[in-house]
VOROTOR-659645 format. One record per residue (C-alpha): x, y, z. Coordinates in steps of 0.2 Angstrom, whole numbers, plus 5000, padded with zeros to 4 digits. Last residue first. Layout:
<sites>
XYZ
...
</sites>
This chain:
<sites>
492445825083
494245815089
494945795072
493945945065
494546055079
496346025074
497545935086
499245985091
500745865091
500045785075
500145595075
501245465066
501245285072
502545175064
502344985068
504044885066
504044705063
505144555067
506444455056
505544295054
504544365039
505144545035
504144695042
503644875039
502144955047
500845085045
499845205056
499145375051
498645525060
497145645062
496745585080
495245485074
496345415061
497545345074
496145275084
495345185069
497045115064
497345045082
495544975083
495844885066
497544825073
496644735088
495144665078
495844505072
494944405086
496444335096
497444175100
498944125091
499343955083
497643865085
496744025080
497544015063
498844145057
498744295045
497144365053
495844495047
494344515058
494244705055
495544765043
497244835048
498144665044
497544675026
498344835020
500044765025
499844595018
501044615003
502244665018
502544485022
502444455041
503544465056
503844315068
504444415082
505844535086
504844685090
504744875085
503444995091
504045165083
503145335088
503145475076
502545645082
502245785070
502645975071
502046075056
500146065060
498846035046
499345855041
498345775027
499345875014
501045805020
500645625014
502445565013
502945655029
504545755029
503545925026
502545885042
504045925053
504745785064
504645745083
505345585088
504945415095
505545255103
504745085109
505744925108
504844755111
505844605115
505044435114
505944285121
506544165107
506043975110
504643985097
504544155088
503544295095
501744345090
501044375108
502344495115
502344615100
500444595099
500244655117
501444805113
500344855098
498644825107
499244915123
499945055113
498245095105
497245065121
498345185131
498245315117
496345285117
496145315136
497345475135
496345555120
497645665112
498645825112
500545775112
502045745123
503545665116
504345495120
506045455129
506545275126
505545115131
506244935131
504944805134
505444635140
504944455136
505044295147
503344245138
502444205154
503344345164
502944475150
501044415150
501044445169
501844615167
500644675154
499644795165
501344875171
501944895153
500244985149
500545105163
502345145159
501845175141
500445305145
501745395157
503045405143
501645455131
501345615141
499645675135
499045855133
497145845131
495845795118
494045765123
493445585126
492845465113
491245355117
490445335100
492045345089
493245235097
491745155106
491345045091
493044955091
493044925110
491244855109
491844745095
493244685105
492144645120
490944545108
492444445101
493144405119
491344345124
491244245108
492944165112
492344115129
490744045123
491643945110
492843875124
491243835135
490443745121
492043645117
492143595135
490343535136
490643435120
492143355127
491243325144
489843235134
491143125125
492043075141
490443035150
489143155155
488743085173
490343145181
490243315173
488443345181
488743465195
490343565191
490243555172
488343595171
488643735183
490043805172
488943785156
487443865165
488544015169
489344025151
487644005142
486944135154
488344255151
488044235132
486244275134
486644435142
488144495132
487244485115
486244645120
487944745122
488644685105
487044725096
486944895105
488744935100
488544865083
486944965080
487745125087
489145105075
488045065060
486945215064
488445325066
489145255049
487445285041
487345465047
489145495041
488745415024
487245525022
488145685027
489545635015
488345605001
487545775004
489245855004
489745754989
488245814980
488545994985
490345974980
489845904963
488746054960
490146174965
491446074955
490246084940
490046274941
491946294944
492346384928
494246414930
495046584928
496946614927
497246804929
498746904924
498947084928
500347184919
501547304926
502547404913
504247484917
505247344909
504047194909
503447164927
502047034928
500747024942
499746884949
497846834951
497146654953
495246664950
494046524953
492346544945
490546534950
489246584936
488246724930
487146734915
487146894904
487346804887
489146864886
489546784903
489746864919
490846794933
490646764951
492046744964
493146614972
494946664977
496646604973
498046714980
499546804973
498646964970
496946964980
497147104993
498347224985
499447364991
500547454978
500047624985
499247724971
499047594957
498547464970
497247584978
496547624960
496447444956
495547404973
494347544970
493947484952
493647304958
492547354973
491447464961
491347324948
490847184960
488947214961
488747244942
489347064939
491047054931
491547004913
491447174906
492247244922
493947194915
493947344903
494047324884
495647344874
495547164867
493847094872
492747084856
494247034845
494646894856
492846824854
491646834869
490746674876
491346694894
492046514897
492446454879
493146624874
494246634890
494846454886
495346514869
496446654876
496146834879
497646944880
497747144881
496247174892
496147354900
496347364919
497347524918
498947434922
498747314908
497647164908
498046974904
496746844904
497046654904
495346564904
495546374909
495346254894
497246254892
497846194875
498846344870
499546364888
499946184889
500846184873
501746334877
502346254894
502846094885
503846194872
504646294886
505046134895
505846064880
506846214877
507346214896
507846034894
508846064879
509646214887
510046104902
510745974891
511746104882
512346174898
512846004904
513745974887
514546144888
515146114906
515845944901
516746014886
517346164898
518046034910
518945944896
519546104889
520146154906
521246004908
521846024890
522246204894
523146164910
524246034901
524546154887
524946294899
526246184908
527146154891
527046334885
527746414900
529246494891
528146524876
526946624887
528246734894
528846774876
527046804871
526846924886
528247024880
527647034862
525847074868
526547214878
527547284863
526047254852
524947354864
526247494864
526147494845
524247504845
524347644858
525547744847
524447704831
522847774841
523847924846
524347964828
522547934823
522048064837
523148194829
525048194827
525048114809
526047984800
526547854813
527147694805
526347534812
527547414821
527947224817
528847134831
527247044836
527446924821
525946804823
526046794804
524146804800
523646914815
525147024815
525047044796
523247084798
523547214812
524847304801
523647304786
522247384797
523447514804
523947554786
522147564781
521847674796
523247794792
522647814774
520847814778
520947984787
521948094776
521447984761
519648054764
520348214756
520648154738
519148044736
518048174745
518748314734
518348214717
516648164724
516248344730
516748414712
515648284704
514248304716
514348494713
514248474694
512748354696
511848464708
512148624698
511448544682
509948474692
509648634700
509748734683
508548604675
507348624690
507448814690
506948804671
505448694675
504948804689
505048954677
503948864665
502648824678
502549004684
502349064666
500948934663
500048994679
498449044669
497649214672
495849264677
495349444677
493649504685
493349694684
492049764696
490449874696
489750044701
490750074716
490450264721
491650404723
491050484707
491450324697
492350174705
492550004697
493149874710
494449744706
494249554706
495849454703
496049274699
497649164697
497349004689
497848814689
496648764704
496348924713
497649064717
496749214725
496549404723
495649554729
496349534748
495149384750
494049384735
492249444733
490749414722
491549264715
491649244696
490549114689
491349054673
490849134657
490849024642
492049104629
491249184614
491749364618
493449324624
493349424635
491749484643
490549624645
489149684657
488949524667
487749534682
488549544699
487349684706
488649814704
488849774686
490249654681
491549674668
492349514662
494049434659
494649264654
496249164649
497449304652
499149224649
499349284632
499249474637
499249564620
497449504618
496949604633
496649754622
495049664618
494349714635
494349904631
493549864614
492149764623
491849904635
491650034621
490449914613
489449884629
489150074632
487950064647
488350254651
489150214668
489950054662
490750144647
491450274659
492150164672
492950044659
494550124657
494850154675
494349974680
495449904666
496950004672
496649934690
496449754684
498149774674
498949834691
498149684700
498749564686
500549634688
500549634707
499849464708
501149394695
502549484705
501949404721
501949234713
503749274706
504349314724
503649164731
504249044718
505949124719
506049094737
505548914736
506848884722
508248964733
507648864748
507548704738
509248734731
510048764748
509148604755
509748504741
511548574742
511648524761
510848354758
512148324743
513648384753
513248274768
512848124757
514348144747
515448164762
514748014771
514847914755
516647954753
517047914771
516147754770
516947704754
518647734761
518247644777
517647494767
515847454765
514847324775
514147434788
513747574776
512247474769
511447484786
511147674784
</sites>
């Protein structure tokens, strides 16, 4: 009925009346014709059955005495019945005794008919028994065509067509006349509304012609026009103010529309990207209904499992599961349907999958649910992690080898540094004795050589001690415990008191947090940082080192994924010294890395490397920011609570 939507109200009413009348008339005519057909069929059956009874009575004697000529004469009386196409007299054993027409090929009459007659193909068949002396000696078989019935149906069709056309004409005339009772007021109302709309004249009123619902509609329309007229007058009085506000609001709306268009454009672009990603995804994306039957099977699923999409749509998910997982899957699905409780939905788990060729492989499954109306769908993103597992095992093996190699190198460095101490002490001891006993006999050049040798031995001794400290960060570490950084800093400042006096420096300490750490390594860490702040000061400028800290959540950290605890401690060590160019930031934390010559500032270049190693051992990070001649700030970030993996 969509075509009615574009028609006028008059045409709609006319069509509705005509369609209703036509359908009702068609149903009545169909019922009449059906009734007539049923009655006429019964009449035909009755007539043919009566004729068969008459023929049975007239042919009983000829059949009893095997008089075929008398039987033929009896059958020839059927010539007056133009619709009889075949008749025969059958013996009791079913053999033909006589037939009409005599030369016609005899069909195979049935030995029995339901209720003595039946309609088959284009014929009516009757089989009536011939009884003589209370005994059935044969039967009469008559076959009549249905031409009389067809002729009557054609006459009925003509009558129905004439009645239908005449009725349609009468209905059309009445509908054209009567629909004006409804369409007239509506068209008048539409004309009034069009005048109001085009001329903006709200004083126009629609004329009320009836007291029914249309009259009520016109009254309501006139009342609405009255209210609009009053409001229009009020609006006209505030037209200037309204225009100003409209302009302002229009500008705002334009901005909102522009922003919305940008948002919609971004959303469309995002959707296109999303669809592109989904279509090009190499991961398997499988969608199943609430019964666990697959309804979506993407190209990635085909590549991973080997099944074509046509093979999997409508199939259960258990087809891609090894046998040992199927029972658990079915139990979990039944539990979710019954209680809504699921163990793997919303999580990523590692399982085993079953390919078309029967081979199993490791996979990673991310399962979620979609609610579309009243339907719940399960979506799974499946990734073949065979290569990842293989790579993980290789990396695990390499990591074990690397750990073993690092431990061996650290042990070697410790042993080598320790074994170097003995000959070095002898060099220093004999050098001191040589200087004390034989200095006067060496001359100026000899004493200079001796002094250089002793200075080199001293530097070597300091270097070996620093190497020992660097190796002991891992080899001789202590268990973690609660450490008060305020106490650690106070002890470090006390140890550096002489250095502070020599440089006229000072250390300012604010309140610091408490955390889980190795207390000795914390002391070593901050002693190196504070000592550097006092050492690398500008000439004629007393060094000032400020130490302060805070506790922050791990989400505020740039490398959030490497912190397992939510609470992180940040400690800042700030100085006013010579600073450095930040392009050397990575270099300063390396072993034996120096940005200045040994003549300018003493040291071995291992201190910051030790700081970095201690920080990493505690699961934290150390970095710095600096500007040349403006000082430097070292930032140490450590977790307030340690994981077991960091302690080990």
